[in-house]
N, C-alpha and C positions, 0 to 999 in steps of 0.2 A: 336464348331465343326470345324474340319479342312477341310472338303469337302463341298462345297456349295450344292452338289447333295443331301446331307443328311439333309440340313438345313430346319427347320420348322419355320414358321412365324405365329404370331397371326394376324387375320384379323384386318387391321389397323383402328384406330379411324376415319381416314378420310372416310372410307367406311360407318361407322355408321352416320357420318355427312351427307353424300350423301343420306342415307335413310331418314333422317329427312327433307332434302331439297326436296326430291321427294314427301314426304307426303304433304308438303305445296303446291307443284305444282298440285298434283293430287286432292287436295281439291277444286281446281278451275276447273280442266279439267273434273272431274267426271260427268257421265251422270245421276247417281242416287243419293241416299242418301250417298252412300259410294263408292269409287272406287273399282271395282271388277277385279280380274285376273282369266283368264282361262289357265290352264296348262295341256298340253297333253304330256305324256311321252311314248316314244317308246323304245323297247329293253330290256336290262338286268336290274337286280336289282340294279346295280351300278348307272344306270341312274335314277332309282327311288329314290335312296338315294341322288343323286345330286339335283333332283327336290325338295326334302324335304328341302334342304338347301336354294334353291332359294325361296321356299314358306316362309321360315323363314325370309329371307331378305325382301320379299314383305310385310309380316305381319307388320314388323317394319317400313315399308314405308307407312303404313296406309291402305293397301289393305285388302279387304275381298275376298272371292273366290266363283266362280260360276262353275257349270257343263255345262253351255251353252255359247258358244262363242258369240252368239248374244247379250248377256247381259254384255259382258266384255269391260272394258276400256283398258286392256292389255292382249294380247294373246301370249302365248309362246309355241312352240313345242320343246321339248328336244329330239333330234334325235339319231338314231342308224345306224351305218354303217356296221354292221356285215352281214346282208342279203340284197340282192337286193330288195326283196319284201318290206322290211321296208322302204327303200329309196323311192320306187315308191309310197307308201302310203303317205309319207311326201309331196312329190311334188304335189300329187293329192289334199291333204287336204289343203295345202297352197294356191294352185290355187283357191280353193273354197271360200277363204276369200276375193277375189278381190271385189266382190259386196258389202260385208259388210264394207270394208274400204271405198268404194265409198259413201255409205249411211252415214257413220260416220267417217269422215276424221281424227278426233282427236284420234281414236283408235291407239295404238302402237302395231304393230305386230312384234314378235321377233322369231328367231330360234337360238338354241344352241345345244351343244352336239357333238358327234363323227363325224357326217356327216360334220359339219361346219369346222372341221380341215382338210378336203380334199379340195385342191385348186380348182379342177374342179367343185366341188359342190358349193363352195362359189362363184365362177365366174358365175355359172348358176343362182344362187339366185340373184346376183347383176344385171345380164343382163335381166333375164326373169320375175322377180318378184319385180318390182320397189316399190310396196306398202309395202314391208318388210323393216322396218326401223332400226332394230337392229339384228346383227348377231355376236355371239361370240362362240369360241371353248371351249373345256374342260379345257384348261390351263388358261382361263380368268375368271373362275367361281368366284374367289375371288374379281374380279373387277366389278362384275355385277352392284352393286349400282351406281358406277361411270359412267359406260357405259350407263345405263338407264337414268341417269340424263343428260348426254351429249346429248342423243338423244331427250329428251323432251325439253331441253333448246335451243339447236342449231337448231332443226327442220330438221337437215340433217340426212343422213343415217350413222350409225356407224357399222363398221366391225372390229372385233378384233379376230385374230386367229394366230396360229403358234408362240405363245409367251411363250413357255415352259421355265420357269426359274429353273426347276428341284427342286422346293421347295414344301413342304406341308404346307397348310394354315389351321390353327385351329381357333376356336372361332366363327364359324358360328352359327347364330341362326337357330334352326331346327324346322320346323312344320311338324310333322310326320303324315302320312296318316292314320295310324291305332293306336289303343289304347292298343292292346295286342300282335300284331305281328309287329316286327320292324327290320330294317336293320342297321348294324353297320359296316361301312367301316374300314378296318384295314390297307389297303395299296392301292396304285394306280399304274397303268402302268404294263408293262410286258417286260421281257427280253428274252422270248423264241423264238420269230420270227418264229412261225409255218408258212409254206409257203402259207397257204390259209387265214391267219388271218390278219386283218387290225388293230387290237387293239394296237400293239406297236407303230404304226405310228400316231394314233389319240389320244392315251392316254399317250404316252411317255414311258420312261423307268421306271423300277420298283423302287418304293420308299415306305418305310413303316412308318406308324405313330408310335410315341413313345408309349411304352407299358403303361406307367402311364396314358396317355391321353385316351387310349382305355379302361383301367380298370375303369377310372372315368366315362366315358360315359356309360359303361356297368352297373355300379352301379346305375347311374341315371335312366336308363331304367328299371332295376329290381325294384327299389324303386317306380317307377311310375306305376308299375303293369304289365309290359310287361311279357308275358308268353312264347313267342317264339321269340328268338333273333337269327338272322343269321349274322355271320361275313362274310364280303365281300372282295373280291380281285380277280384280274384276275388269280392269282395263289397263293392262301393263303398258300400253303405248303412251299413257299419260303419266307414267312414273316420273317422280322427281319434281313435279310442279309445286308441291306444297313444302318442299325443303327450304331452309334458310338460304342455302346455296344451291339453286336449281341444277339438276342433272337430267339430261334426256335419257330415255330408255336405251337409245342406240349407244350412247356413251357408256352406260352401265354394262350392257352385254358385251361390248368390245373389251372392257376391263376384265370381266369374268373370263371371256374367251382367251385372254392372255395368260391365264393361270396354267402352268405346266400340268400335263396329265393326259390320260387316254380316256376321254369321255365325250358324250354328246350333251349339248345344251339346248333345251327347248323352252318354250314359254306359252302361256295362255292366261287369259283370253285377250285377243287383240281387237280393238275397235277400228273400223275402217276410217272414221273421220280423223284419227290420230296416227294412221299408218303412213309415216313420212318416207321420202326417198332416202333420207339419212339412215333410217332403220333398215330398209331393203338393201342398201349398200353394205351395211354392217353384216347382214346375213350372207350376202354374196361373197364378202371378203373374209368371212370367219373361218377359223381352223376347226373349231368344235361345234359351231352353231348348226343345228339341224336345218336341212334345206326343205323344211316343211313350214307352211304358213297357214294357220287356222284363222280365217278372217270372215266372221259371220256377216252375211248380208241381209238375212231375214226375209226380205221381199225384193222382187225385181221391179216393183211398181213404185214410181215416185210418189204417187198419191198415198199409198199405204206407208211408205217410209216416212212421209211427213206426219201422218197420223200416229206413227210409232215414236216420233220425236228422235229420229236417228241422226239428224244433222249431216247427212250426205245424201246424194242422189245416185241414180243408176250410172250416170256418166262418170261421176267422180270415182265410184267403185271400180268400174271397168278400166279407167285410166290407171288406177293403182295396181290392178291385176296385170295390165299390159306391161307396166314398168317392172314389176316383180318377175314376170316371165322373161323379160329381156335381160335382166341382170343376173338372175339366179339359175345356174345350170342345174337341170334335173329337179326343178321345183315341184313339190307335191302340195296341192291346194285342197283344203277342206273348209267346210263352212257350216253354219246353222241356218235353218229355215223354219219359219212359223207359217203353217198353212191355216187359212180360215180366220185371219185377224178380223175383228169387228168391222163390218162395212166392206170387206174385200169381195170383189165380184170375180166371176170366172175370167173376165178379161184381164183383171189385175193378176190373177193366178197364172194366166198364160205368159205374162211378162216374166214371171219367176221362172217358168219352164224355159223360156228363150234365153234367159241369162245363164241358166245351168248348162244349156247346150253350147252356148258361146264360150264359157270358161272351161268346161270339161273338168270338173272337180274329181279328185281321187276318191273322195267319199264325202257324205253329208250326214249331219245330225238333224233329223227332221222331227217336228212336233206339230200336232194339231193344237191350236190356240186353247189355252187353259186360263180362265180369268182368275186373277189374284185379288183377293179382298184388300181394299185400300189403295189400289192403283187406278189411274184415270181410265184405263181400258175396260175395267170392270163395269163402268157405267155407260159405255158406248153401245149404241144399237147394234145388234148382231143377228140379222134376219136369216142368214144362211143356216140350213139345218145341219145337225151333226152327221147325218147320213150323206149329205152332199159334200161336206168337208172330207169325209172319209174317202169318197170317190176321187176327189182331187188328190188326196194324200197318196192313194194307190197309183194314180197316174204319174205323180212325181217320182215315186219309188221305181216305177218301170223305166222311166227315162234315165234315172241315175244308174240303175243296174246295167243298162246297155252301155253307158259311158264308162263305168267302172270296169266292165268286162273287156271293153276295147283297150283301155289304158293298161290293164294288167296283162293282156295278151301281148302288148307291145314290149313287155319286159322279159318275155320268154327268151332264153338264150343269153341274157346278160348276167354279169356277175355282180352281186350286191354284198356290201358289208352289212352284217346284221348283228343285233344283240340277242343272244339266246336268253329267253325269259323264263323257261321252265318246260315241264313235260305235260302234255295233254292227258288227262286221266283216261278218257275213253279209248284213245288210239295208241297211246304210248309214244307218239311223235313229239319232237321238240317244237316248241312254239317260239318264234323269233320275230323281230321287228326291224324294218329298215330305218335309215335316217329320215326318210319321208313318211314314216309312221304306217307303213304297209305291213300286214302280217304275212309271215312266211312259215310254212310247216315243212319239216324235214326229219329224216331219220338221224339218230345220233345218240350219244351217251348223255345221261342226265348230268354228268360231271362237267359238261360244257356250260351249264346254266350260269349266267352272269358274265359270260365272256363274249368278246367280239369274234366273229368268224366270217370268212368269205364263203358265199354260197352261190352256186349256179342255179338260176331259175329255170325249171324244167316244164312247168305247167302253170296255167292260170285259171282261177275261178273268178266269180264276180268281184269279190273284195279280197280274196286270199290267194297267195302264190304258193306253189310247191317248189321245193328246191332240194339240192344235194350239196353236201360239204365239198369244197374244193380240196383236192389232194395236193 
């Protein structure tokens, strides 16, 4: 390939050697019969997928896993920088490990992920949490075995961040958290630079995995019995643009859809500016592709969309939605909204409400604006009080609750194919999900977990359906 930006590398043999050496060290340092790792993941599904790769490397380094940090020989927090609340939780939970480290000095405590790519965060960790021995950013994931080995052998603190070589690394061992629902990254980074978003700064510029590698991993997952596979990327709609031989996202999902098996194929997150008719047609004509489109619009006001640097307007968004509704039978639509963006007025907010009423989303992921250090929005004038923004937020939720209740009520009496995801602890009911990503609760045996079942919808609440197994 002519451009290093496009280059993909296999995880080096050297990293596998470091895994072997770490296993030998941990066999001596372990507190129990086997060294144990505790991994806590914050944030998006991409972080979950990264943690699954870290767990794969740890498994090859001789580790088992525990749900309790007190039992662990290695503790890792994989962090998220998108919301201030997530950052605060990380600092609080890391601080709580101080006494554990004092009782068991041989424990290695590590932090990784998006937060660690921010200089002010890394400096705070270095100065305020001296018991944290290993810190690495998103661009150093492929070097994790080497970094861990250095930390164990040298006994000093290892910090590795800001080393984006603009490559994609393949060949990771993966230890997936689930057996029937799984994540499949197809690309990394983002080129959009929305003014409120930190992602391009902490995950780098957009780069796509080769189509053949993705197809191979998809086949492996389907052959292993995965029933619900979600393709991941910061903007999946722009997949393939950085490849030597460009491929559209629509072409990719059609090829995956052609793989034999009994499964659903989902994807996230989709950017409206790149949501093409070709993609919508692929969803409409797909055999396995979920009839669910998550298309974040963020604001119904053109003035605010421009300030957000979203590269589409209200008219373009609604035209895309209209085409999707026309082509995809039984389409379920969800979206993201930011309330109280700097400079937003109540008149702007009312345009968001009117768009919600026009589209009638199945559900919404709503957030009050949270400034991220290092983004343009952080420096924008923001005269509206937090109290006023909270009132707007409540008004938005009330509108969406009414819409969701109406949409769910319309499904009563229908028969839906659902994937049984597990048993609810409090009620003992089965928890299931439709192709449109709507939750259904029903009575049944836990042995049905991980299977597709036909369910008759008997009752509706705001966002949740009640049903019974078809006989």
